[in-house]
ROFIVO-224308 format. One record per residue (C-alpha): residue number from 1; residue in one letter; x, y, z. Coordinates in steps of 0.001 Angstrom, whole numbers. Layout:
BEGIN
<rec><seq>NUM</seq><type>a</type><east>X</east><north>Y</north><up>Z</up></rec>
...
! end
This chain:
BEGIN
<rec><seq>1</seq><type>m</type><east>343</east><north>13055</north><up>-9600</up></rec>
<rec><seq>2</seq><type>n</type><east>-2097</east><north>11356</north><up>-7268</up></rec>
<rec><seq>3</seq><type>l</type><east>-3514</east><north>12852</north><up>-4099</up></rec>
<rec><seq>4</seq><type>t</type><east>-5700</east><north>11104</north><up>-1570</up></rec>
<rec><seq>5</seq><type>i</type><east>-7931</east><north>13171</north><up>680</up></rec>
<rec><seq>6</seq><type>e</type><east>-9950</east><north>11618</north><up>3473</up></rec>
<rec><seq>7</seq><type>i</type><east>-12928</east><north>13659</north><up>4607</up></rec>
<rec><seq>8</seq><type>d</type><east>-14678</east><north>12630</north><up>7804</up></rec>
<rec><seq>9</seq><type>n</type><east>-17540</east><north>15111</north><up>7558</up></rec>
<rec><seq>10</seq><type>k</type><east>-19877</east><north>14137</north><up>4690</up></rec>
<rec><seq>11</seq><type>e</type><east>-21248</east><north>17684</north><up>4450</up></rec>
<rec><seq>12</seq><type>d</type><east>-17745</east><north>18957</north><up>3588</up></rec>
<rec><seq>13</seq><type>y</type><east>-17298</east><north>16365</north><up>831</up></rec>
<rec><seq>14</seq><type>f</type><east>-19486</east><north>18136</north><up>-1707</up></rec>
<rec><seq>15</seq><type>f</type><east>-17836</east><north>21500</north><up>-1037</up></rec>
<rec><seq>16</seq><type>v</type><east>-14329</east><north>20055</north><up>-1442</up></rec>
<rec><seq>17</seq><type>k</type><east>-15376</east><north>18101</north><up>-4542</up></rec>
<rec><seq>18</seq><type>q</type><east>-16775</east><north>21227</north><up>-6219</up></rec>
<rec><seq>19</seq><type>l</type><east>-13665</east><north>23194</north><up>-5289</up></rec>
<rec><seq>20</seq><type>l</type><east>-11321</east><north>20573</north><up>-6738</up></rec>
<rec><seq>21</seq><type>e</type><east>-13367</east><north>20150</north><up>-9912</up></rec>
<rec><seq>22</seq><type>r</type><east>-12768</east><north>23830</north><up>-10707</up></rec>
<rec><seq>23</seq><type>l</type><east>-9043</east><north>23159</north><up>-11027</up></rec>
<rec><seq>24</seq><type>k</type><east>-7771</east><north>22344</north><up>-14501</up></rec>
<rec><seq>25</seq><type>g</type><east>-6849</east><north>18693</north><up>-14987</up></rec>
<rec><seq>26</seq><type>v</type><east>-8340</east><north>17449</north><up>-11717</up></rec>
<rec><seq>27</seq><type>r</type><east>-10338</east><north>14244</north><up>-11832</up></rec>
<rec><seq>28</seq><type>i</type><east>-12311</east><north>12958</north><up>-8869</up></rec>
<rec><seq>29</seq><type>v</type><east>-12049</east><north>9195</north><up>-8345</up></rec>
<rec><seq>30</seq><type>e</type><east>-14327</east><north>7895</north><up>-5632</up></rec>
<rec><seq>31</seq><type>n</type><east>-13389</east><north>4757</north><up>-3773</up></rec>
<rec><seq>32</seq><type>n</type><east>-16167</east><north>3206</north><up>-1779</up></rec>
<rec><seq>33</seq><type>y</type><east>-14141</east><north>476</north><up>-147</up></rec>
<rec><seq>34</seq><type>e</type><east>-13082</east><north>90</north><up>3436</up></rec>
<rec><seq>35</seq><type>m</type><east>-9554</east><north>1238</north><up>4253</up></rec>
<rec><seq>36</seq><type>v</type><east>-7276</east><north>-452</north><up>6796</up></rec>
<rec><seq>37</seq><type>e</type><east>-3988</east><north>1237</north><up>7679</up></rec>
<rec><seq>38</seq><type>g</type><east>-4149</east><north>3340</north><up>4516</up></rec>
<rec><seq>39</seq><type>l</type><east>-4769</east><north>395</north><up>2184</up></rec>
<rec><seq>40</seq><type>p</type><east>-8001</east><north>-1077</north><up>836</up></rec>
<rec><seq>41</seq><type>s</type><east>-9093</east><north>-4007</north><up>3000</up></rec>
<rec><seq>42</seq><type>h</type><east>-9175</east><north>-6387</north><up>5</up></rec>
<rec><seq>43</seq><type>i</type><east>-5372</east><north>-6050</north><up>-231</up></rec>
<rec><seq>44</seq><type>f</type><east>-5027</east><north>-7612</north><up>3224</up></rec>
<rec><seq>45</seq><type>e</type><east>-7450</east><north>-10374</north><up>2229</up></rec>
<rec><seq>46</seq><type>e</type><east>-5351</east><north>-11220</north><up>-840</up></rec>
<rec><seq>47</seq><type>i</type><east>-2144</east><north>-11221</north><up>1218</up></rec>
<rec><seq>48</seq><type>e</type><east>-3802</east><north>-13583</north><up>3698</up></rec>
<rec><seq>49</seq><type>k</type><east>-4846</east><north>-15931</north><up>872</up></rec>
<rec><seq>50</seq><type>y</type><east>-1307</east><north>-15874</north><up>-480</up></rec>
<rec><seq>51</seq><type>g</type><east>110</east><north>-16639</north><up>2975</up></rec>
<rec><seq>52</seq><type>e</type><east>-2215</east><north>-19602</north><up>3354</up></rec>
<rec><seq>53</seq><type>s</type><east>-1127</east><north>-20974</north><up>-27</up></rec>
<rec><seq>54</seq><type>l</type><east>2575</east><north>-21062</north><up>895</up></rec>
<rec><seq>55</seq><type>k</type><east>4165</east><north>-24433</north><up>1498</up></rec>
<rec><seq>56</seq><type>d</type><east>7142</east><north>-25331</north><up>3698</up></rec>
<rec><seq>57</seq><type>k</type><east>9350</east><north>-25569</north><up>612</up></rec>
<rec><seq>58</seq><type>d</type><east>8579</east><north>-21893</north><up>-97</up></rec>
<rec><seq>59</seq><type>m</type><east>9934</east><north>-20783</north><up>3287</up></rec>
<rec><seq>60</seq><type>i</type><east>13421</east><north>-20021</north><up>4569</up></rec>
<rec><seq>61</seq><type>s</type><east>14601</east><north>-20015</north><up>8150</up></rec>
<rec><seq>62</seq><type>k</type><east>15087</east><north>-16837</north><up>10140</up></rec>
<rec><seq>63</seq><type>k</type><east>18816</east><north>-17597</north><up>10219</up></rec>
<rec><seq>64</seq><type>d</type><east>18980</east><north>-17947</north><up>6412</up></rec>
<rec><seq>65</seq><type>f</type><east>16938</east><north>-14784</north><up>5971</up></rec>
<rec><seq>66</seq><type>f</type><east>19313</east><north>-12679</north><up>8072</up></rec>
<rec><seq>67</seq><type>k</type><east>22320</east><north>-14299</north><up>6374</up></rec>
<rec><seq>68</seq><type>f</type><east>20878</east><north>-13253</north><up>3008</up></rec>
<rec><seq>69</seq><type>i</type><east>20232</east><north>-9711</north><up>4290</up></rec>
<rec><seq>70</seq><type>d</type><east>23820</east><north>-9431</north><up>5585</up></rec>
<rec><seq>71</seq><type>e</type><east>25193</east><north>-10628</north><up>2247</up></rec>
<rec><seq>72</seq><type>e</type><east>23061</east><north>-8113</north><up>338</up></rec>
<rec><seq>73</seq><type>i</type><east>24150</east><north>-5262</north><up>2617</up></rec>
<rec><seq>74</seq><type>c</type><east>27787</east><north>-6193</north><up>2021</up></rec>
<rec><seq>75</seq><type>r</type><east>27201</east><north>-6433</north><up>-1735</up></rec>
<rec><seq>76</seq><type>l</type><east>25477</east><north>-3055</north><up>-1868</up></rec>
<rec><seq>77</seq><type>n</type><east>28130</east><north>-1400</north><up>314</up></rec>
<rec><seq>78</seq><type>s</type><east>30929</east><north>-2778</north><up>-1874</up></rec>
<rec><seq>79</seq><type>q</type><east>29413</east><north>-1042</north><up>-4933</up></rec>
<rec><seq>80</seq><type>k</type><east>29940</east><north>2414</north><up>-3449</up></rec>
! end
């Protein structure tokens, strides 16, 4: 099980870290990267790179997208 705790007050960090380390099986993993909307910022950078690499042939129209979604909803509903 993974648990993420964000601590704004740096003075509280050491207290919470010591408290958690006393629990059996707990491992502290520090991440020193910037978070954006709950995700590391490098994730957004990679998504942006991927988006820039897409070509027109990789795209579908909005109409085709919603047609596909409707077909999948019908397919999933018919399995019930």
